[in-house]
C-alpha positions as a printed Julia matrix, in Angstrom:
158×3 Matrix{Float64}:
 148.61  115.11  101.89
 146.02  116.52   99.32
 144.82  112.94   98.55
 143.54  112.06  102.27
 141.97  115.78  102.48
 139.98  114.95   99.11
 138.73  111.54  100.42
 137.68  112.92  103.73
 135.8   115.78  102.07
 134.01  113.34   99.77
 133.15  111.02  102.66
 131.72  114.03  104.52
 129.71  115.34  101.58
 128.17  111.96  100.91
 127.15  111.64  104.61
 125.45  115.24  104.54
 123.62  114.09  101.42
 122.46  110.91  102.88
 121.31  112.87  106.15
 119.23  115.03  104.03
 117.75  112.41  102.14
 116.63  110.42  105.19
 115.14  113.51  106.58
 113.35  114.27  103.51
 111.8   110.78  103.32
 110.66  110.92  107.0
 108.91  114.53  106.23
 107.15  112.84  103.46
 105.98  110.06  105.75
 104.83  112.41  108.16
 102.8   114.59  105.66
 101.36  111.27  104.32
 100.15  110.39  108.06
  98.53  113.69  108.44
  96.88  113.19  105.0
  95.65  109.86  106.16
  94.05  111.51  109.53
  92.62  114.18  107.51
  91.0   111.77  105.13
  89.52  109.61  107.99
  88.29  112.79  109.67
  86.43  113.82  106.5
  85.05  110.54  105.1
  85.05  108.07  108.3
  84.3   110.67  111.37
  81.25  108.26  112.47
  83.21  105.0   111.83
  85.04  102.68  114.26
  88.45  103.66  113.71
  91.58  101.78  115.45
  95.03  103.67  115.21
  98.12  101.86  116.38
 100.93  103.49  118.63
 102.86  103.64  115.28
  99.83  105.42  113.38
  98.61  102.53  111.14
  94.81  103.18  110.89
  92.18  100.55  110.37
  88.71  102.0   109.75
  86.07   99.46  110.11
  83.45   99.07  107.48
  81.85   95.77  108.42
  82.05   94.59  112.14
  83.12   90.97  112.57
  82.46   88.44  115.33
  84.66   86.07  117.44
  88.26   86.06  118.55
  90.71   88.87  117.74
  93.49   88.39  115.7
  96.83   88.46  117.79
 100.62   88.47  116.67
 101.37   84.78  116.07
  98.06   83.83  114.74
  97.91   82.63  111.16
  95.25   84.53  109.29
  93.14   83.98  106.06
  92.26   87.03  104.13
  91.27   88.64  101.05
  92.42   92.17   99.88
  92.56   94.94   97.46
  95.72   97.2    97.77
  95.53  100.82   96.38
  98.28  103.8    96.46
  96.66  106.45   99.08
  96.51  109.82   97.59
  93.72  111.76   99.47
  92.03  108.35   99.58
  92.46  105.06   97.78
  93.54  105.29   94.33
  95.27  103.18   91.66
  94.78   99.65   92.65
  97.92   97.87   92.38
  97.06   94.21   93.86
  93.97   92.04   94.65
  93.88   88.47   96.05
  93.64   86.16   98.92
  96.63   85.19  101.31
  97.33   83.23  104.51
 100.04   84.67  106.56
 101.39   84.56  110.22
 100.96   87.87  111.98
 104.21   88.95  113.22
 106.33   86.65  110.8
 107.33   89.46  108.23
 105.14   87.72  105.61
 103.38   91.07  105.0
 104.53   94.81  105.03
 104.37   96.35  108.54
 101.35   98.34  107.98
  99.27   95.51  106.89
 100.76   93.28  109.52
 100.2    95.69  112.57
  96.72   96.91  110.86
  95.36   93.29  111.11
  95.95   92.71  114.82
  92.6    93.2   116.52
  90.16   92.19  113.47
  87.68   89.48  113.9
  86.63   86.86  111.38
  84.22   88.63  108.88
  85.56   92.14  109.5
  85.94   94.26  106.6
  88.25   97.25  106.94
  90.41   99.69  105.35
  94.12   99.55  106.6
  96.05  102.82  105.75
  99.78  103.68  106.42
 102.7   105.88  105.18
 105.31  104.45  103.12
 107.35  104.06  106.34
 105.14  100.85  106.93
 104.68  100.02  103.42
 107.45   99.61  100.96
 109.51  102.77  101.88
 111.95  103.85   99.08
 111.67  100.66   97.08
 109.59  100.37   93.97
 107.44   97.32   94.01
 105.42   96.22   91.02
 103.42   99.45   89.93
 104.06  101.14   93.52
 106.34  103.86   93.43
 109.03  104.37   96.09
 107.76  106.54   98.92
 103.91  106.02   98.57
 101.53  105.74  101.1
  99.05  102.72  100.82
  95.63  101.6   101.83
  94.22   98.16  101.73
  90.58   96.85  101.62
  90.93   93.78  103.97
  88.28   91.15  104.7
  89.28   88.7   107.39
  87.95   85.16  106.47
  89.58   83.38  109.43
  91.95   83.08  112.14
  93.9    79.98  112.19
  95.24   79.03  115.71
């Protein structure tokens, strides 16, 4: 009789700890999103800023022209990736890439943030860990890190 009770109590304890951890992670993401909003308001109030329904922000630095990138389009772009700590800090990546938007080739924040960009456009795309690597460590990026990318959309390939 004691063994099933011990197993049940252990399972309940694990479930409670897991729930707290998920709540803590979501609270971290909310704070990151607030920090991103504050950064934009303080540094780019006069810039063109697009924010998706999920809170991913695109701050246009150089306007492009031509058709807008849509889900399903392949895009060719160059980028610099930074940890976001009250603004861009600690660059972790740089390069050029070709990806199909909506195909899960990119982290969600970058994928959704590029929708609507035009060829030649340069923009910062900022998002919380929820739309980045979340609780995984990737290269030099720690778990639960907000990210900001500087992206130049070079071409849309239909």
